[in-house]
C-alpha positions in Angstrom: -18.7 -8.7 51.8 -20.0 -5.7 53.7 -20.5 -2.4 51.9 -21.1 0.0 54.8 -24.3 1.3 53.2 -22.5 3.6 50.7 -24.3 4.5 47.5 -22.2 4.0 44.3 -22.6 6.4 41.4 -20.8 6.8 38.1 -18.4 9.7 37.7 -20.9 11.4 35.4 -23.6 11.2 38.1 -21.3 12.7 40.7 -20.3 15.5 38.3 -23.9 16.2 37.5 -24.8 16.4 41.2 -21.8 18.7 41.9 -22.8 21.0 39.0 -26.4 21.2 40.0 -25.5 21.6 43.7 -27.7 18.6 44.7 -24.8 16.8 46.6 -25.1 16.8 50.3 -22.1 18.0 52.4 -21.1 14.4 53.3 -21.4 13.2 49.7 -19.4 16.3 48.4 -16.7 15.6 50.9 -16.5 11.9 49.9 -16.3 12.7 46.2 -13.7 15.4 46.6 -11.4 14.0 49.4 -9.5 11.7 47.1 -8.9 14.1 44.3 -5.4 15.4 44.2 -5.0 19.2 44.0 -2.1 21.5 43.5 1.1 19.9 42.2 -0.3 16.4 42.3 -3.4 17.2 40.2 -3.7 15.6 36.8 -3.5 19.0 35.1 -0.3 19.8 36.9 1.4 16.5 36.1 0.3 16.7 32.5 1.8 20.2 32.2 5.1 18.9 33.7 5.2 16.1 31.1 4.6 18.6 28.3 7.3 21.0 29.6 9.8 18.1 29.8 9.0 17.1 26.3 9.4 20.7 25.1 12.7 21.0 27.0 14.0 17.8 25.5 13.3 19.2 22.0 14.7 22.6 22.7 17.9 21.4 24.5 18.5 18.6 21.9 18.5 15.8 24.4 18.2 12.6 22.3 17.5 9.2 23.6 18.7 6.0 21.9 16.4 3.0 21.7 17.8 -0.3 22.8 18.0 -1.4 19.1 19.9 1.8 18.1 22.3 1.5 21.0 23.0 -2.2 20.0 23.6 -1.2 16.4 26.1 1.5 17.4 27.8 -1.0 19.8 27.9 -3.9 17.3 29.4 -1.8 14.6 31.8 0.0 16.9 30.4 3.4 15.9 31.4 6.1 18.3 29.8 9.5 17.8 32.0 12.6 18.2 30.6 15.5 20.1 30.3 17.4 16.8 28.3 14.5 15.3 26.0 14.3 18.3 25.5 18.0 18.2 24.6 17.8 14.5 22.2 14.9 15.1 20.5 16.9 17.8 20.3 19.9 15.5 18.9 17.8 12.7 16.2 16.5 15.1 15.3 20.1 16.1 15.0 21.1 12.5 12.9 18.1 11.7 10.6 19.0 14.6 10.3 22.6 13.4 9.2 21.3 9.9 6.6 18.9 11.5 8.4 15.7 10.5 7.4 12.8 12.7 9.9 10.1 11.6 13.0 11.4 10.0 16.1 10.1 8.3 19.0 12.2 9.5 22.3 11.9 7.7 25.5 12.8 9.6 28.7 12.3 7.7 28.7 8.6 6.7 26.1 7.7 9.3 22.3 7.4 8.9 19.9 7.6 11.8 16.1 7.1 11.9 14.7 9.3 14.5 11.2 9.4 16.0 11.0 13.1 16.3 8.1 13.6 18.7 9.6 11.1 21.2 13.1 12.5 20.5 14.4 9.0 20.1 16.9 7.5 17.7 15.2 4.3 16.6 18.1 2.8 14.5 21.5 3.7 13.2 23.6 2.6 10.2 27.0 3.3 8.9 28.2 3.7 5.3 28.5 0.0 4.7 24.8 -0.5 5.4 23.4 2.6 3.7 24.6 1.6 0.2 21.6 0.3 -1.8 19.4 0.7 1.2 15.8 1.7 1.1 14.4 3.8 3.9 10.7 3.3 4.6 8.2 4.8 7.1 9.8 8.2 7.2 8.2 11.5 6.3 11.3 13.6 5.9 15.0 13.6 5.7 17.6 16.0 7.1 21.3 16.2 6.1 23.5 17.9 8.7 
């Protein structure tokens, strides 16, 4: 294996040299040439992810986990537009109250929603909610 006579340094060493100005022109070029800038920078991508998460909460776009989708399908539960709107609204209200994992009751249906991820984790109808115990939730919303 040939290593073209390059000197390897830790990220911390490179940062220290850049801060103190002790990096030569060639070294500075090598340390900075692979760093993305503009819309491909880490900060830019992180901001886009944060904006998308905020938009999902504000627009009420819910995702259903595979388990929740299977439960709805197995029990032939079809949500009306009104029920879906109320489920979205319940998720927004839970988020505003700082709830992380919420039980949201819509008519005769119960949903466990991971609020930060805006994801319905599971769904139950009235036949399953009788005598049920809901655990690992930190809030409930009835809409």
